[in-house]
C-alpha positions, 0 to 999 in steps of 0.5 A: 556111931556104934560099930553095930549100926548097919542100916544103910539108906540107898538112893539110885538103887535101880540105876547103873551103879546102884544095882551093883551096889546092893549086893556089895553092901549086903556082902558087907553085912548092911541092912539095905533100904532103898528110897526112890520111885522104882522098886529094886529087883533084889528081894533082900532090900526094904523099899520105900517109895518116894519121889526124891525131888519131894523134900517133904516126902523124903524127910518123912521117909528118912525119919521112918527108916532111921538109917545109920548110913547113907549112900546117895547115888541118884541124880539126873543121868539121861545120856547125852543130856545131863551135861547141860540140863536144868534138872541138875539144879533140882538135884542140887536141892534134892541132895542137900535136903536128903543129907540134911534130913538124914543127919537130923534123923540121927544118921552118922555116915553119908557117902555121895556120888560125885564126878570127875567132871568136877575137875579142871580137865588138863592134868592127865592124872587127877588127884583129889586135891586137883583144882575143881573148875568144872566146864559143864553145868553137871560138873558145877552142880556136883561140885557146888553140892559137895562144897555145901555138904562138906561145910554142913558136915563140918558144922554138924559132925556128919561123917561125909565122903564124896566118891568122884566117879570116872568112866564106867562100863558093864552089864546094865548099860543104857544106850548112849554109853561107849562100851555097851553101844559098841558091843550091841552094834558090832554083835548085830553086824552094824557099823560103829562110827567113832572118833580116831580114839587116841584120847585116853580115859579111865574106865572101871567095870561098874561092879568095881565102882559099886564095890568101891562105894560099898567099901567107902560107906563102911570106912571112916574116910572123909572128903573126896575119893576118886572112884576109878581104875587108876589106869587110863587107856586109849578109847581106840584100844577098848574098841579094838578089844570089843572088835576082837570079842565080837569078831567084827573089828572091820565094822569099827569106823575110826575117825568117822566122828570128829573129836571135839577140840574141848576133849582132853588127851587124857583123863586118869584117876589117882587112886591112892586114897581108894587103894590105901585109905579105903582099902579097896582093890578092883576085881576086874582088869579091862580084859576080864571086864570087857569079856564079862560085859560082852557075855552079858550084853552080846548075842545069846546062844 
């Protein structure tokens, strides 16, 4: 693959991460082509309407674009439902068909979005070589897809990286996510019921996650790469910061919801590969990211 080949095909371009990935890819000099059912708002993107679950239509579109790079972000992601949904099986098949079509059309570098739910949660700090023993259908579907694609890449010479996403927040959050729900509730004067909040989670601003994927696309790093901040913090501390930003810490009901016994005490990404091999550094720390998110989601003057 020549260094001048700079056409990237993006799925999930209108999603939470994809919306932010487009400008990050453009900033790195890529010509961006989006594949999916909804047209991205960015006017700099070439849009190819297709149902990603239609393997024949996807193959035709991929052959027409003839991209050198692929960033596959699309998956079923309905909050609260995706963990156990049978639709995960559809997306395993769709992902395998997409990557195969991309490679057979001459594509050389593919980056696919995975999840920290592939890991066996338990060790608090998770490196890429930690055991993958997913506890949900979603995690198993992602893990199985990775294993098959890694074997396929080995057989065909495809350069393949797998970005394991940890927890996200930021502008564009759909209802059902912690940070956005808390900001909207407290800013409107509504009470926010939550667990005691002592569990530690690794949260990244979505623009940083998108920037990490763009850097991964441009790199030649292969295999799994954690996409996280590398610094887990108590959920309680995040909500306390949101309470301060909204001026309504009194509306947070800590302990109103029980924390399921299956929830681990901590989930944190080891980000050595992302930092040192890919060369990515995040733009936002937690305080700056929450302020920016509050400015985007909070009340408008």
